[in-house]
N, C-alpha and C positions, 0 to 999 in steps of 0.2 A: 211442193215438198222440198226441203233442203237435203242435199246430198254431199257427202264427202267423197271426192274422187280425184283421179290423177289428171293433170294437164301437162301435155308434152311441151318442153322447151329444150333448147340446146341446138347444136349444129346438126346438119344433115349427116346421117349415118352414125351419129353419136348422141342419142337422145338422153335427156335427163327429165325428170318429172317433178312437178310441184303438187303437193297435197293442198287442195282448195275446197272451200265450201261454197256452194252456189245453188240456185234453183235447179231442179232436175231437168227441166226443159231448156234451160239456158245453155248457150254454147260454152263448152269448157275452156275455150281459148279466149273468151271475152272477159268481161269484168267479173271478178269473184268477190264475194262478201268478205272473205278473209283468206289469207295464205297461212296454212297450218303447218307447213314443213316442206321437205324436199326428199326425193329418192333418186339415187344413182344406181341403175340396174347393173352397171359394169363392175362396180365394187361392192354391190349389195348394201350400200350405206343408206340408212334411213335417218333423217333428222326431222323430228316431229315435236310439236308443242303438245305434250301429253295432257296438260291441264286444260288447254283450249279444246282438244279433241273430246275429252270426257265431258266438258261443258256442253258442246254442241250435241253430243249423243244424248245427254240428259234432257235437252230441249226438244228431242224427237227427230233429230237429223238421221237420215239413213246413210249407208255406205255402199260403195260399189263392192263387188265380190273380191276384186283384186286388193283394194285398200283394206277390207276386212281381214283377208289372209295375211297381208303384210303386217298389220298392227298386232295380230295374234302371234305371229312368228317372232316379232320383236318384243313381245310381252308388254305392250302398251295397254291392251285390253285383254279380257279373258273371254273365252267362248270356243265354239267349234269353227273350224275352217269350212267354207262353203265352196261348192263347185260351180263355176261359171257356166252358163248354158252355151257359151261360145268357146269353151276351153278345148284345146286340141288334145286328143287322146291318141295314144299309139296302139294301133291294132296289130295283133300278132297274126301273121299269115299262116293258114293251115297248109301243111305240106302233104 
């Protein structure tokens, strides 16, 4: 199954990410089918090829939860945000 996900690039301590499409089982840091954009978490800037993303989604590609939420917040796709099973939640301490 094809998946759109993030692949980390950049310097140590200052990550930037590429939006890539590749096989789900394949290493995200190896070869990708196509680079669909870039994301800088420090400036919250997302550069994405919207036409290519919608093309791959129409062909049945899935997305990671993080990519799904990013694309929805930047209004590239429509839908509901999802909660990642590994997401960190803040628990309130009972006093």
